[in-house]
C-alpha positions in Angstrom: -64.2 -27.5 8.6 -63.6 -24.4 10.5 -62.2 -23.7 14.0 -65.7 -23.5 15.6 -66.3 -27.2 14.7 -63.1 -28.4 16.2 -63.0 -30.6 19.3 -61.4 -29.2 22.4 -57.9 -30.5 23.1 -57.3 -32.0 19.7 -54.5 -30.6 17.4 -55.4 -29.5 13.9 -53.4 -28.1 11.0 -54.5 -24.7 9.6 -55.4 -25.1 6.0 -56.4 -21.5 5.1 -57.5 -18.2 6.6 -60.6 -17.2 4.6 -61.0 -13.4 5.0 -61.0 -10.4 2.6 -59.5 -8.3 5.4 -55.8 -8.0 4.7 -55.1 -6.4 8.1 -56.8 -9.3 9.9 -54.8 -11.8 7.9 -51.6 -10.0 8.7 -52.6 -10.0 12.4 -53.2 -13.8 12.4 -49.9 -14.3 10.6 -48.1 -12.4 13.3 -49.6 -14.7 15.9 -48.3 -17.7 13.9 -51.8 -18.7 12.5 -51.2 -19.5 8.9 -51.4 -22.4 6.5 -49.5 -25.5 7.7 -49.3 -24.5 11.3 -50.8 -26.6 14.2 -53.6 -25.1 16.2 -55.5 -26.5 19.2 -58.8 -25.4 20.7 -58.0 -25.2 24.5 -61.6 -24.3 25.6 -64.8 -22.7 24.5 -65.9 -19.4 26.0 -69.0 -17.3 25.3 -68.5 -15.5 22.0 -65.6 -17.6 20.8 -62.8 -20.0 21.9 -59.4 -20.0 23.4 -56.7 -21.5 21.1 -53.1 -22.5 21.4 -50.8 -21.4 18.6 -47.1 -22.2 18.9 -46.3 -21.1 22.5 -49.2 -18.7 23.0 -52.9 -18.8 24.0 -55.3 -16.5 22.4 -59.0 -15.7 22.7 -60.6 -15.8 19.3 -64.1 -14.5 18.6 -66.8 -16.5 16.7 -66.3 -14.5 13.4 -62.6 -15.0 13.4 -63.0 -18.7 14.3 -65.3 -19.2 11.3 -62.6 -17.7 9.0 -59.9 -20.2 10.1 -60.2 -23.4 8.0 -58.7 -26.5 9.5 
């Protein structure tokens, strides 16, 4: 299941970040989005979703949300 299929307001655990782009993976890691970390979809917006990771909220686009496996 990926982040686009998640229900709003429900906490999930990140299983994997499925991307070939090492720069993107490093960016997500710097946000705290890596295997074993909790993530919550706060709301859906056109072109993606707003997620809560640790103490921050981030707007993630559709392609990035598809790469985050929960």
